ROPA-549198 format. One record per residue: residue in one letter; x, y, z of N, C-alpha, C in turn. Coordinates in pm, whole numbers, plus 32768, in hexadecimal, padded with zeros to 4 digits. Layout:
N
A; X; Y; Z; X; Y; Z; X; Y; Z $
...
//
This chain:
88
M; 498E; 838B; 04CF; 4A0D; 83B5; 050A; 4A77; 834C; 04E8 $
T; 4AEE; 837A; 04C8; 4B58; 831E; 04A1; 4B9C; 82E1; 051C $
L; 4BE0; 8272; 0505; 4C2C; 8235; 0573; 4C9A; 8292; 05A3 $
G; 4CD2; 82E0; 0548; 4D38; 8341; 056F; 4D04; 83A8; 05D2 $
K; 4C8A; 83D6; 05B9; 4C4D; 8437; 0615; 4C2C; 83F5; 069B $
I; 4BFD; 837A; 0695; 4BDF; 8332; 0712; 4C61; 831D; 0761 $
F; 4CCC; 82F4; 071B; 4D4D; 82E5; 075F; 4D73; 8368; 07A3 $
G; 4D62; 83D6; 075C; 4D86; 8459; 0794; 4D37; 847A; 0811 $
Q; 4CB6; 845D; 0810; 4C63; 8476; 0886; 4C91; 8422; 08FD $
V; 4CAF; 83A4; 08E0; 4CDB; 8349; 094B; 4D62; 8378; 0982 $
L; 4DBE; 8399; 0929; 4E42; 83C9; 0954; 4E34; 8445; 09AB $
K; 4DE5; 84A3; 097E; 4DD3; 8521; 09C9; 4D97; 8507; 0A53 $
K; 4D32; 84B0; 0A59; 4CF3; 8492; 0ADB; 4D57; 8453; 0B3B $
I; 4DA5; 83F3; 0B0B; 4E09; 83B2; 0B60; 4E6F; 841A; 0B90 $
R; 4E9E; 846E; 0B33; 4F02; 84D4; 0B55; 4ECB; 8533; 0BBF $
I; 4E53; 8564; 0BAA; 4E17; 85C3; 0C09; 4DFD; 8580; 0C90 $
D; 4DCA; 8504; 0C8D; 4DB1; 84BB; 0D0A; 4E31; 84AA; 0D5B $
Q; 4EA3; 84A7; 0D18; 4F23; 8498; 0D5E; 4F62; 8520; 0D7F $
G; 4F1C; 858B; 0D5D; 4F4C; 8610; 0D80; 4FC3; 8640; 0D2E $
L; 4FCE; 860C; 0CB4; 503E; 8633; 0C5E; 5012; 8696; 0BF4 $
S; 5069; 86F4; 0BD6; 5051; 874D; 0B65; 5083; 8706; 0AE7 $
Q; 505D; 873B; 0A74; 5093; 8704; 09F7; 512B; 870D; 09F7 $
E; 515D; 877C; 0A28; 51ED; 8790; 0A2B; 5233; 8728; 0A84 $
Q; 51F9; 870C; 0AF8; 5234; 86A8; 0B51; 5233; 861E; 0B11 $
L; 51C1; 85FA; 0AD4; 51B8; 8577; 0A93; 521D; 856F; 0A21 $
A; 5228; 85DA; 09D4; 5287; 85DC; 0965; 5316; 85C9; 0998 $
F; 533B; 8614; 09FD; 53C3; 860B; 0A33; 53E2; 857F; 0A67 $
E; 5385; 8549; 0AB5; 539C; 84C7; 0AF3; 539A; 8454; 0A8E $
S; 534F; 8465; 0A22; 5345; 83F9; 09BF; 53AA; 8407; 094D $
G; 53E7; 847C; 0941; 5448; 8491; 08D7; 540C; 84C4; 0855 $
F; 538C; 84E8; 0858; 534A; 851F; 07E2; 5342; 85B7; 07EF $
H; 5329; 85F9; 0781; 5318; 868B; 0781; 528A; 86AC; 07AF $
R; 527B; 871B; 07F4; 51F7; 8742; 0824; 5193; 8753; 07B2 $
T; 51C1; 8786; 0742; 5169; 8797; 06CE; 5133; 8711; 069F $
Y; 5187; 86A9; 06A3; 515B; 8623; 067A; 50F0; 85EE; 06DA $
I; 5103; 8604; 075C; 50A0; 85DB; 07BF; 501B; 8622; 07A1 $
S; 5022; 86A3; 0784; 4FAA; 86EF; 0763; 4F65; 86B7; 06E6 $
L; 4FB2; 8698; 0680; 4F79; 865F; 0605; 4F37; 85D8; 061F $
L; 4F75; 8586; 0674; 4F39; 8505; 0699; 4EB5; 851B; 06E1 $
E; 4EB5; 8575; 0743; 4E3C; 858C; 0793; 4DCA; 85C4; 0740 $
R; 4DE9; 860B; 06D5; 4D81; 8643; 067F; 4D5C; 85E4; 060C $
G; 4D9C; 8570; 0607; 4D7D; 850E; 05A0; 4DB3; 8533; 0518 $
Q; 4E13; 858D; 0514; 4E4B; 85B8; 0494; 4EC3; 8564; 046A $
K; 4EF6; 8514; 04C5; 4F60; 84B3; 04A9; 4F36; 842F; 04E5 $
N; 4F59; 83C2; 04A2; 4F40; 833C; 04D6; 4FC1; 8304; 050E $
P; 4FBD; 82CD; 0586; 5037; 829A; 05C3; 505F; 8212; 058A $
S; 50E0; 81FB; 0588; 5111; 8176; 0564; 5104; 811D; 05E0 $
L; 5117; 809E; 05CC; 5115; 8041; 063D; 5185; 8064; 069F $
K; 51F8; 8089; 066A; 5269; 80B2; 06BE; 5244; 812C; 0713 $
T; 51FD; 818B; 06D7; 51D3; 8203; 071F; 5171; 81DF; 078F $
I; 5112; 8188; 0771; 50B1; 815E; 07D7; 50F9; 811F; 084E $
F; 515A; 80CA; 0832; 51A4; 8089; 089E; 51F6; 80EF; 08EE $
Q; 5235; 814F; 08AA; 5285; 81B3; 08F0; 522D; 820D; 0947 $
L; 51BD; 8239; 0912; 5163; 828D; 0961; 512A; 823F; 09D7 $
S; 5107; 81C2; 09C1; 50D2; 816E; 0A2E; 513A; 815E; 0A9D $
K; 51B4; 8148; 0A75; 5221; 8139; 0AD8; 522F; 81BA; 0B29 $
T; 522F; 822A; 0AE5; 523C; 82AB; 0B29; 51C6; 82C3; 0B87 $
L; 514E; 829D; 0B5B; 50D5; 82B1; 0BAB; 50BF; 8242; 0C12 $
K; 511B; 81E2; 0C13; 5116; 8173; 0C74; 5094; 8124; 0C6E $
I; 5069; 8108; 0BF2; 4FF6; 80B0; 0BDD; 501F; 8048; 0B74 $
N; 4FDA; 7FD9; 0B73; 4FF5; 7F74; 0B0E; 4FC0; 7FA4; 0A88 $
P; 5009; 7F8C; 0A1C; 4FD6; 7FB0; 0998; 4F4D; 7F70; 097F $
S; 4F3A; 7EF7; 09B1; 4EB8; 7EB4; 099E; 4E48; 7EFF; 09E6 $
D; 4E66; 7F3F; 0A57; 4E00; 7F8F; 0A9C; 4DD9; 8008; 0A49 $
M; 4E3C; 8047; 0A0A; 4E20; 80BB; 09B6; 4DCB; 8090; 093E $
L; 4DF1; 8021; 08FF; 4DA7; 7FF0; 088B; 4D1A; 7FC3; 08B2 $
R; 4D0C; 7F8B; 0929; 4C87; 7F61; 0958; 4C2C; 7FDB; 0967 $
R; 4C61; 8048; 099B; 4C12; 80C2; 09A9; 4BE6; 80F6; 0920 $
I; 4C41; 80EE; 08C0; 4C20; 8119; 0837; 4BB3; 80C0; 07FD $
E; 4BC2; 803E; 0812; 4B60; 7FDE; 07DF; 4AD6; 7FF7; 081D $
I; 4AD1; 800E; 089F; 4A52; 8027; 08E3; 4A10; 80A4; 08AB $
Q; 4A5E; 810E; 089A; 4A27; 818A; 0864; 49F6; 8179; 07D5 $
A; 4A45; 8133; 0783; 4A1E; 811D; 06F7; 499F; 80C9; 06EF $
T; 4994; 8062; 0742; 491E; 800D; 0744; 48A4; 805C; 076E $
K; 48B4; 80B0; 07D2; 4846; 8104; 0802; 4817; 8160; 0792 $
L; 4874; 819D; 074B; 484E; 81F8; 06DE; 4808; 81AE; 066D $
Q; 4835; 8133; 0650; 47F4; 80E2; 05E8; 4765; 80C3; 060E $
K; 4750; 809E; 068D; 46C9; 8080; 06BB; 4670; 80FA; 06B4 $
D; 46A6; 816E; 06DF; 4659; 81EA; 06DA; 4635; 820D; 064A $
D; 4695; 81FB; 05EF; 467E; 8218; 0562; 4613; 81BA; 0528 $
H; 461A; 813B; 054F; 45B8; 80D9; 0520; 452C; 80FD; 0551 $
K; 4521; 8123; 05D0; 449F; 814C; 0607; 4469; 81C5; 05BD $
E; 44C2; 8224; 05A1; 4499; 829F; 055C; 4465; 8280; 04D0 $
R; 44A8; 8225; 048A; 447B; 8201; 0403; 43F4; 81BC; 0406 $
R; 43E0; 8163; 0469; 4360; 811E; 0474; 42F2; 8181; 0493 $
H; 4312; 81E3; 04E7; 42AF; 8248; 050E; 4288; 82A0; 0499 $
D; 42E3; 82B7; 043B; 42CA; 830F; 03C6; 4274; 82CC; 035D $
R; 425E; 824B; 0367; 4210; 8204; 02FF; 417F; 8226; 0304 $
//
């Protein structure tokens, strides 16, 4: 799984946990709803500026968002490593 897809999963979870629709997040952050959808599906990669703007809108620290992405990516790497060892 790519980091873009992991970012999208994290963004979507935070948005849903806060009870926001894609449209609400888009309006409040100044982005188009289609762009939010593309981010959540991992079809677009956010710039650093975008991460900061979305974090501000979602009222979380950008470092918290990045930490969640890092945790998920690390977990997937470990799972992938276990799977490869098991296939030997």
